[in-house]
C-alpha positions in Angstrom: -10.5 -18.9 -0.7 -9.6 -15.2 -0.3 -10.7 -12.8 -2.9 -9.0 -9.4 -2.4 -9.2 -7.9 -5.8 -10.8 -4.9 -4.4 -7.9 -4.4 -2.0 -5.5 -4.8 -4.9 -7.4 -2.2 -6.9 -7.1 0.2 -4.0 -3.4 -0.4 -3.7 -2.8 0.2 -7.4 -4.8 3.4 -7.3 -2.6 4.5 -4.4 0.5 3.9 -6.4 -0.9 5.8 -9.4 -1.7 8.8 -7.2 1.9 8.8 -6.0 3.3 8.7 -9.5 1.1 11.5 -10.7 2.1 13.6 -7.7 -1.6 14.4 -7.0 -2.6 16.1 -3.9 -2.9 13.7 -1.0 -6.5 12.5 -0.5 -8.3 13.1 2.8 -7.4 10.2 5.2 -10.0 7.5 5.4 -11.6 6.6 8.7 -9.2 4.4 10.6 -6.3 5.8 8.6 -3.7 6.9 11.1 -1.1 9.4 9.8 2.2 8.9 11.5 4.8 11.6 11.6 8.3 10.4 10.7 10.9 10.2 13.4 14.6 10.4 12.9 17.8 9.7 14.8 17.7 9.8 18.6 14.0 10.6 18.6 13.3 7.5 16.6 15.4 5.3 18.9 13.7 6.8 22.0 10.3 6.2 20.5 11.1 2.6 19.7 12.2 2.1 23.3 9.0 3.6 24.6 6.9 1.3 22.4 9.0 -1.8 23.4 8.6 -0.9 27.0 4.8 -0.5 26.7 4.5 -3.9 25.1 6.7 -5.5 27.8 4.4 -4.2 30.5 1.4 -6.0 29.1 0.4 -9.1 31.2 0.9 -12.4 29.4 -2.3 -14.1 28.2 -3.5 -16.6 30.8 -4.4 -20.0 29.4 -7.9 -21.5 29.7 -8.3 -24.5 32.1 -7.5 -27.8 30.2 -11.2 -28.8 30.3 -12.1 -25.6 28.4 -9.2 -25.8 25.9 -8.8 -29.4 24.7 -7.0 -28.3 21.6 -4.6 -25.9 23.2 -1.3 -25.5 21.3 2.0 -24.7 22.9 2.1 -21.1 21.7 -1.7 -20.7 21.4 -1.4 -19.3 17.9 -3.8 -20.8 15.3 -2.0 -23.0 12.8 -4.4 -24.1 10.0 -3.5 -26.7 7.3 -0.7 -25.6 4.9 -3.0 -24.8 2.0 -5.2 -22.6 4.2 -2.2 -21.0 5.9 -0.8 -20.0 2.6 -4.0 -18.0 1.8 -3.8 -16.2 5.1 -0.1 -15.4 4.5 -1.0 -13.9 1.2 -3.7 -11.8 2.8 -1.3 -10.8 5.4 1.1 -9.4 2.8 -1.6 -7.4 1.1 -3.0 -5.9 4.3 0.5 -4.9 5.5 1.2 -3.3 2.1 -2.1 -1.3 2.4 -1.3 -0.4 5.9 2.1 1.0 4.9 1.2 2.7 1.7 -2.2 4.2 2.7 -1.8 4.5 6.4 -4.6 2.1 7.1 -4.0 0.5 10.5 -7.5 -0.2 11.8 -9.3 -2.9 9.9 -12.4 -5.1 10.6 -13.5 -8.6 9.9 -17.2 -9.3 9.7 -19.8 -11.5 8.0 -23.4 -11.2 6.8 -24.7 -13.5 9.6 -23.6 -15.6 12.6 -21.6 -18.7 12.0 -19.8 -17.7 8.8 -16.4 -17.9 10.4 -15.4 -14.3 10.9 -13.7 -15.0 14.2 -11.9 -18.0 12.7 -10.5 -15.7 9.9 -9.6 -13.0 12.5 -7.7 -15.6 14.6 -5.9 -17.2 11.7 -4.9 -13.8 10.1 -3.6 -12.4 13.4 -1.7 -15.6 14.1 -0.1 -15.3 10.6 0.8 -11.7 11.4 2.3 -12.7 14.8 4.7 -15.1 13.1 6.5 -12.0 11.7 8.8 -10.9 14.4 8.9 -7.3 13.1 5.1 -6.8 13.0 3.0 -5.8 15.9 -0.7 -6.6 15.9 -3.6 -5.8 18.3 -6.8 -7.8 18.0 -10.0 -6.6 19.5 -13.1 -8.9 20.0 -16.0 -6.5 19.4 -18.7 -9.1 19.3 -20.1 -8.7 22.8 -23.0 -11.1 22.2 -21.0 -14.1 20.8 -17.3 -13.5 21.7 -15.2 -16.5 20.5 -11.6 -15.2 20.2 -10.7 -16.2 23.7 -11.7 -19.8 23.0 -9.9 -19.7 19.6 -6.6 -18.6 21.3 -7.2 -20.9 24.3 -6.9 -17.8 26.4 -9.0 -16.4 29.3 -10.7 -13.1 28.8 -9.9 -10.7 31.7 -13.3 -9.0 31.6 -15.6 -7.2 29.2 -13.9 -5.0 26.6 -16.5 -2.2 27.2 -14.7 -1.5 30.5 -11.6 -0.6 28.5 -13.6 1.7 26.1 -15.5 3.3 29.0 -12.2 4.0 30.8 -13.1 1.9 33.9 -10.1 -0.2 33.2 -6.9 1.2 31.6 -5.9 -0.2 28.3 -2.8 -1.9 29.7 -5.0 -3.5 32.3 -7.2 -5.2 29.8 -4.9 -6.1 26.9 -3.0 -9.4 27.2 0.2 -10.2 25.3 0.6 -13.4 23.4 4.2 -13.8 22.5 6.2 -10.7 21.9 4.1 -8.9 19.2 0.5 -9.9 19.5 -1.9 -8.2 22.0 -5.4 -9.5 22.6 -8.3 -7.4 23.6 -10.7 -10.2 24.5 -14.1 -10.0 26.1 -16.6 -11.9 28.2 -20.2 -12.0 26.8 -21.9 -8.7 27.5 -25.1 -8.3 25.4 -26.2 -5.2 27.2 -22.9 -3.5 26.6 -23.5 -2.8 22.9 -24.5 0.8 23.8 -20.8 1.6 24.6 -19.8 0.4 21.2 -22.1 3.0 19.7 -20.4 5.9 21.6 -18.2 7.3 18.9 -15.9 9.3 21.1 -15.1 6.4 23.4 -14.2 4.2 20.5 -12.1 6.8 18.7 -10.2 7.9 21.9 -9.3 4.3 22.7 -8.1 3.5 19.2 -5.9 6.7 19.3 -4.5 5.6 22.6 -3.7 2.1 21.3 -1.9 3.7 18.3 0.1 6.2 20.3 1.2 3.8 23.1 1.7 0.6 21.2 2.3 1.7 17.6 0.8 -1.5 16.1 1.2 -2.2 12.4 -2.4 -3.4 12.4 -5.4 -3.3 14.7 -7.8 -6.0 13.7 -11.4 -5.8 15.0 -13.6 -8.9 15.1 -17.0 -7.5 14.4 -20.5 -8.8 15.0 -22.4 -9.9 11.9 -23.2 -7.0 9.7 -26.8 -7.8 8.8 -27.9 -8.6 12.3 -26.1 -6.1 14.5 -26.5 -2.3 14.9 -23.2 -2.4 16.8 -21.3 -3.5 13.7 -22.8 -0.5 11.8 -21.8 1.9 14.5 -18.2 0.6 14.4 -17.7 0.9 10.6 -16.8 4.6 10.5 -13.8 3.9 12.8 -12.3 1.4 10.4 -10.1 2.0 7.4 -11.6 -1.1 5.7 -13.4 -4.4 6.2 -13.0 -8.0 5.1 -16.3 -9.9 4.7 -16.4 -13.6 5.4 -18.9 -15.6 3.4 -20.1 -19.1 4.3 -19.9 -21.0 1.0 -22.7 -23.3 2.1 -25.4 -20.7 2.9 -24.4 -17.1 2.2 -26.3 -15.7 -0.7 -25.2 -13.2 -3.3 -27.9 -10.9 -2.1 -26.4 -11.0 1.4 -23.1 -9.8 0.1 -24.8 -7.1 -2.0 -26.6 -5.9 1.1 -23.3 -5.8 3.1 -21.7 -3.7 0.3 -24.6 -1.3 0.5 -24.2 -0.9 4.2 -20.4 -0.3 3.8 -21.0 2.6 1.4 -20.1 6.0 2.8 -18.9 4.3 6.0 -15.7 2.4 5.1 -13.9 0.5 2.4 -14.6 -3.1 1.3 -11.2 -4.8 1.2 -12.3 -8.2 0.0 -14.4 -11.3 0.5 -13.1 -14.5 2.2 -15.0 -17.6 1.3 -15.2 -20.1 4.2 -16.5 -23.7 4.1 -16.6 -23.6 0.3 -15.8 -26.4 -2.1 -16.6 -24.6 -5.4 -13.6 -22.5 -6.3 -15.7 -20.4 -8.6 -17.9 -19.3 -5.7 -14.9 -17.8 -4.1 -14.6 -15.4 -7.0 -18.0 -13.7 -6.6 -17.4 -10.1 -6.8 -19.4 -7.2 -5.6 -17.9 -4.8 -8.1 
């Protein structure tokens, strides 16, 4: 179950600000302000972006032994009742992106094994099924990267090489279909220091935005309560979804996550994974 009442509140607040003609608020971290383009300039820009995407190398499939459940298009297709929840979340995130300028968002969990990478993969696959939406997904969990396995796709190297500038962005990203770019990574536990370098992260995110003009950049983060890297990344994000394990995540874990998010980024909502009690999915932090 997906509980995004916090996201809905933020969106309503944004609409109210517009109706009242209030002074525009200071952009949140991860909020990218895009200057409108018109006429020939707009067409030229669209061609530049299309060309940049076309130059990305296609994602290479994993060997059959490593990808026994590979699908033809490598997109994640959960059961219909689960897929419907991700499609609803997709609509809400896109609306927040377009009304508030929030383009860089994260997915995390209190502890390992809650399913944050599963949620990231399903949500990005849902976005990719919209032909007019471009999404970039970054696997920021250097200790336990799992998105490559989820997409049955080989990681070209460690993502820190892209942030450090050792490998150009276009040399690391891999394109899956026409509108989904994957920033995958091999395990690199000692590389967490790079993720703490604010300038390197910020500069790379700006480059991704300028060159590829994605509707959303989704970051699969390490667990929030066990990783300093996750905390270092929060200020670069416009908002975060928290994935809770319905079988073991405690209310106190979610409360501690909310405390850590304060003054760093917005809590967008809570996704309940592995839960059978529908009421549990409605636990709210606020």
